[in-house]
Each structure stands twice: as structure tokens, then as C-alpha cells.
N, C-alpha and C positions, 0 to 999 in steps of 0.2 A: 528366307525372305519374309519380312513382316509387312502386312498391308493394313492400313488404317482407313477409316471412313472419312476421307478428307473433305468430301462434299457435305458431311453431316446429313446424308440422305436418309429419309424415312419412307419406306414403301411396304404396303401390305396388300395382299389379295385375299378376299374373304367372301363368304356367302352374304346375301342381302339380309338374311334373317337367321339369328342363332338363338335358340331357346335352350337354356341350361337349368337343370335342377331336378330333384326327385319328383316324379309324376308328370313331367312336361310332355310325355308322349300323348297326353290328352289334347294337346294342341294340333295333332295331325289332321283330324277332319277339317278344321277351319282352314288350315294351311292349304290342304288339297282343294277345297271348294273355291278358293280364290283363283285357282289355275284351271279348273275343269271338273268333269264329272266321271272320267274313266281313269283308273289308276292301276298300274302294274307294280306289284311288290316283288323285288328280287331278294332272295335269301337262301339259306342252306337248309338241308333236310332236318337237322336238329332243331333249329329255330322254328321252322314251319310246324313242327309237331308239339310246340310248347303251348301252355295255357295262356301265357301273356301274348303270344302271337295271335291266338284265336280271339282274344279280347280286342286287340288292335283292329283286326279285320271286321269284327262285329261292330265296333264303333264307327268305322268308315262306312260300312253298308247301312248302318242305322242313320247315317246322315245323307242317305240318298245317293251314295257313290257306287259305281260299278267297280268291283275289285277282281283283278286277275292275279295269279301267283305263279312265279317261276321259282321253284324250290330246289333247284339242282346246282346251285353255285358250289364250286369245288375249291378246296384250299389251294393257295398259290396261284389261282386264276389261270389255268391253262388256256391257250388260244382256242382250242376246240370247244371249250365251255361256251364261249360267245357265239360260236356257230350254232350251237343248240338253241340259244335264245332266239336267234334270227329265224331259225327253222320253225320254231313254235309260235313266235309272235310277230314276225315280219309281216307287214301289211295290216296289222290290227289297229283299229282306231283307238289311240291312247292319248291322254292329255298330260299325264304325270307319271314319273317313275319314282318309287320309293326303294331305297336300299336299306335293309335291316340286317345287322350282323356285325361280324368282324371286318377287318380291313379288306379282305377279298370280296366280300359281299358289297361293300361300299364302292370299291373300285369297279366291280362288275356293273353296278347300276350306273355309274358315271359314264363309262365308255359304252355300255349297252344303250343308253339313251341317245348317244350320238349315232350309233350304227342303226338303230331303229328308225331314226329320222332321215339319215343321209345315205344309208346303204354302204356298199363297198366292203373291203377287207381291212381288218384292223391293222394288218401289216403295213398298209399304206399310211398309217397314222403314227408309226413309231418315231420317237424323237420329239423335238420341241417345235411347237407352233405349226404342226402339220395338219391339224384339224381345221377344215375349211370354213366351218360355221357352227352355230349353236345346234344342240339337239333338244329333246324334250326336257322340260324342267325337272330337276332331281331334288328330292328331299332325302337327306342321309340321316340314319338313326343308328348310331353305333351301340354295340352290346358288349364291347370290351374297352378297357381304359388304356389305350396305348398307341394305336397306329396314327391317330390324327387324320385319317383319311376322310373324315366327315367334312373337313374344311380345306382340303388340298386340291390343287388343280392337276393332279396326276393319277393315272391308273397304271399299276405295274402288272405286267402279263408275263407268264412263262411260255416261251415259244420253244417247243421241243426240237424243232428243226434247227434252231440256232443254238440250242443247248444252254440257254441262259434266260434271265429275266430282262425284259426291256420295258421302257416307260413310254407312255403316251402323255405328253405334257403340254397343256394348253389352257389358257384362261376359260375356254369354252367348256372345260370339264368342271368348273367351279359349281358346287351345288347351289340351287336357288335358296334352299333353307337347310339348316342342320338342327335336329332335335336331339339334345344330349341329355339323357335321363339316366342318372347313376343307378336307379333301381333295376335297370335292365342288366346290370353287371353282377347282381347279387348271386346269380346261379353260375357265374363263370368259375370253372374249377381252378384249383390251386396252381397247377402248372401253367395254364393259359394266363391266369392273372399275373403270375411272375414274369412270364415271357413278354407279355404286352407292356407290363410296367417297365421292364428293362429297355424295351424298344423306345418308350416315351422318354426315359432318362437319357438314352443315347441321342435322341432327336434334340433335346435341350442342350446337351453339351456340344454337339456338333454345330448347331445353329449359333450358339453364343461364341464359339471359337472359330467360326467359318471365315473364309477369305472375304475381305471387304473389297469390292470390285470397282467402286466409284463409276457406275455406269452412266453413259450418256443416254439421250432420248432414244436413239436407234437401238442401243443395247436393251433398253427396257421394252421396246416394241418387239424385239426378236428373240428374247430369252426370258424364260420363266425365273431362273435362278440368277438374281442380280446381286447377291452378296449380303453379308451381315450389315445391318443398318440400325438406326436409333430406335425404330419401332419394333423390329424383331427382337432387339435386346430387352425391351420392356416385357414382352411375353416370355422370353427365355428366363429372365430373372424370376418372374412370378411363378412360372412352372417349376423351376428348381426349388424354390422355397416350399412349394406345396409337396412335391415328391420327397423332399428331405425327411419329412415325418410320415407321410401317408403310406409309403410303400412298406416301411417296417411295421406300421400298425396293421396293414393288411396281411403281412406275413404271419402275424400273431392271431388275427381274427378276420376271416373272410367275410363275416356277416356285419362288419363295422360299416354302416352306411356313410358315416362321416368320412372315413378313410376312402371308401369307394368314391365319394363325391369329390374329395380333394384330388384323388388320383385321376379321375376323369377330367377335372378342370385343368390339371397339370398336363394331361395328354392333349387336350384341346389347345392349350397355350402352345405346346410344342408344335402341333399342326399348323397353327397360325404363323409360327416362326419359320419352320422349314418350307412353307409355301413360297417364301421369297429367297431364303438363304440356300435351300437345298440341304440334303445330308452330304456326308463326306467320306473320309477314308474307311471308317468301320463298316459302313454300308456297302461301299464298293468291294471290299474284300470279303464280306460275308456272303454275297450273292453266289459266287462260285463255290464257296465252302458249303453253303446250304444245298446246292445242287449235287455235290459229291457225297455229303454225309446224311442228307435228308433230315436235318435237325431244324428245330423251330427258329424262325428268323430272329425273334427277340433274344433267344438264348445265344444265337450266333453273334449278333452285334454286341450283346452284353459281355460275352467272353472276350471279344476283340477290344472292347473299349479301353480297358486299363493299359493295353500296350500301345494303342493308337494315341491315347492321351499323352503318354510318355514320349512318343515320337514327336508329337506336335508341340510339346511344352516349350522348346527353345523359341518357337515363333509366336507363342501365345501366353507368355508368363504373366502379363498384366491381367488377362482374362481369367486365367486359372486362379490367380490371387483373389480376384473378385468373386469367383465361384466359392472360394473358402469363406469369404465374408457372408455371402448369401446362405451358405449351408451352416454357418455358425461355428466354424472351426478355426477361424483366423485369430492368431495371437498378434495384437497390434505391436508388440515388442519385437516380433520376428522380422526378418528381411522379407522382401517381396518374393524372392525365390522360395523361401521356406513356406510362406503362406500358399504359394501356388502348389507346392508339393502336398501340403495339407488338404487342399481342395480336391486334388486327384485321389488321395487316400480315402477321403470321405465318400467319394463316388464308389471307390472299390468296396467300401464297407456296406453301402446300400445294396450293391449287386450281390455281395455275399449273403446278406439277409434274405434275398430272394432265391438263394440256392442256384444262382447262375453258375454254369461251369467255370471253374477258375482258370482253365487253360484249354487250348485247342485240341490237345490230345483227348480230352474227355468228350469232345464233340465227335470224335472218330476220324479226325483228319490224320493223314499219314505223311511223313516227310517226302516220300516220292511224289506226292501230289502238290507240293509247294510251287513248283515251277508253273504248272498249269493254272493254279489259283492266281499267282502273280500276273501272268499274262492276261487272264480273263478280267481280273480286277482293273487293270489299266485300260481295258476297252470301255469301261463305264465312265467316259469322259464327263458326262453330266454330273457325276459325283466327285471324281478325283479333282476336277477343276475348282471345287469348293473347299478343298482341304487347305488349311493355312500354310502348310509346309509341303513343298513339292514332293510328289510320290513318284519314285522310279521303280523299276523292277528290283533293283538291289535293295531299296529301302523296304519294299513290300516283303521281300524274302526275309529280311532281318526281323520285321514285325512278326512274321509267321514263325520264325525260329524262336524268338523270345516268347511268343504266345504259346507255342507248343510245349516249351520247357517251363512255363510259368515264371519266367524271369521278369520280376518287377523292379529291377534296378533302374536307376535313372540314366537316361541316354547320355552317352559320352563319359560315364564314370568307369 
């Protein structure tokens, strides 16, 4: 089934202030001073031990600000990690929360700011629009070019009791400001650079090909993800054009600041898009695969993307043909179907340049796990509902089968 944006709707949710560019971390003291005098920085142990972090703290304190640091943010954001934050800083007089780091650090700061203000258990906030009100103002400072978490209204948490990742999705999680400084990604190692780049690319493809839902006023008031629309498409096109060249340049030279900047702007564009469209099939299927194989999220969605794109192609041929135009591989003399396939193959090539695993076998997934993965993927309704072609247990199993064997034939042939 094909859905089109019949309303010509345009909708974005975004921070009130976004600073982008090399050196823009220098804006942090002035941004914090507008909000108060006491700031808590949430980050991980590696970032907290870096020279650039020490410089940021020094600049904040040099502007008369009181700075506290929580430096124990863990990858994949386990629920217990948030309990540690409340234990250490609950009841502390704070005005602002800064999240510095990768996606987990930013998600931690966003949901932590709510819990520090309103108390309670994060489990009560799982799902959409369950956050009852605003928390402390948050400033997000990403150090990787990929997740887009600096501008999104969601925090993804791993709940070990549920055995899966769950989302807290609410406009109240939107950052007050995002400071996006590509210089902070220069020390990002090759593997993490590739994984986050693949994640950003998957965000752009999934947002541009997402279901258009033609929401009414009540839908917009009750749901974060209201579908592909004319404004998210602007960001998706721009981000794809940037990543089309920047990711391969980074694969050749991690010190290329121009490529770092283009990648980070592409990732920011992707975050702006998915904040309204949501992600879709590749992300839904990756979550249980990641839990079983303990592989990086970006490599998981990157490994799945070629197969999910091929599954979705019958429902999104015009969009994939436009992807080919944006990526510079469309031959105007070809049919739309041929151009759409060329767009998908160009995405395949970018993923290959990043050394993303070409199949699910390389992630460590086993055939006897397919049934579990399919069942758990379909439980992620906030993601599967965005997929342009309906996902059933049978179709997910076929995606897994093709992905395991590296079968990149065209669906239905």
C-alpha cells in the first residue's frame, strides 16, 4: 500500500537554538548564563577524561557558573544508569543540564532532566506523550556524527527486565539548545565514525521513504511521529546530498574536518527529519538483533538497510528514484524503476565504503534466532507503523533470511 502526503503537511519539532560549526562549543557559557548559574554535565568516562572536556568545564566556571559532573553514562543507556543519577543528584539545586557525548549521553541528559525535576520511575514514561510536563532545560552537545539525538524528542532506554530497548517520546524531551561542533568528532575512532555514519544514512533513507500519515489535529497532539511531510523531506534531501560524499571522504581520512562537518550536518538534518517521521523497519528489526548479538546499533541498521530498502521498494519507487537524483546516479534515459534501483545500489556502495557488515551472518545472528527477532521487532509499533510497506512476521522473516544470506536480488524476481 502506498501512502502520499495528501494534506501537503509540513511539521517539524526542534530546539529553540541550534549552533552549528567548528568551534561553536565556545557558545556554551553564554547559553547557560541565560538559564541560570548551576549546571550539571552528563557524559561518559572517556569524554570526562579528555582535554577538550576540561576546557569546556574551565570556560563554564570562568564565567561564574557552578559546574557538577555525572561521568558514568553507559552505552545503550540501561535503566539502572538513570537510577544512579537520581541517587547522586536528586534534590540538588540545578538550573541547566548539559549532555556531552554520543547518543546515549544525550538521551541520558534529556530524560535525566525530566526525572530530576519531576521524580518518579522512568518506566512510567515509556511510550508516547507519557511525560507529564517539562524538566530542567537541556543543552545537547554531540561528539559523534550520526544519532541526531541532539535535536530529537526521544530517549531510548534498555530495560533488562523487558529484554528490549524502549522509547520515552515526548515534546518535553526537546533540548532547549543544541551546540553541534564538528571539531568534537575529530577524535572519534574509525569504527565509531563508521557506525554512527551508517546510522545517520539509515535515518535519512527511512525518513524520506516513511509512511505519510495525513494526521489530523488530534493525531498531532497525541503522537510524536506523524509521518513523512514536506518539511522533513527538505532535511532528508539535504542530508543525503551531504553524506553522499562526506562518508567516503571520512573513510579515507578521519582528520578531514570538512568531511566531519558535512557528516555532522547530515546527521543533524537526519535528526530533524526523524523527529517527526520516526524511523522504521530497519530500526525495529535491529533492536532485538543488537540485544542478541551485542553489535553496534549503527552497524546493525546499516547491515539491514539494503534488504529493508528492497522490501520497501514496491511501495516507494518514486522516492527511491529521487534518492538516485540526489545521490547523482540517476540516468534520465532510464525508467523510474531503474533509477530507483540505482539509488538503492548507491546507498549499498556508501555502506560498503564504511565497512558495514554486508549480511546479518557477520553480525553473529543465527537462523534459530529469526523467530524471536521477528516477534520482538513487531512489538516496536512506534517504528513499524512508520514503515511504508506493512511488516508482518512473514515479511520480517524473509528480510532476515535474505539478509543472512546476503541476497540482494530484487523483491519478487
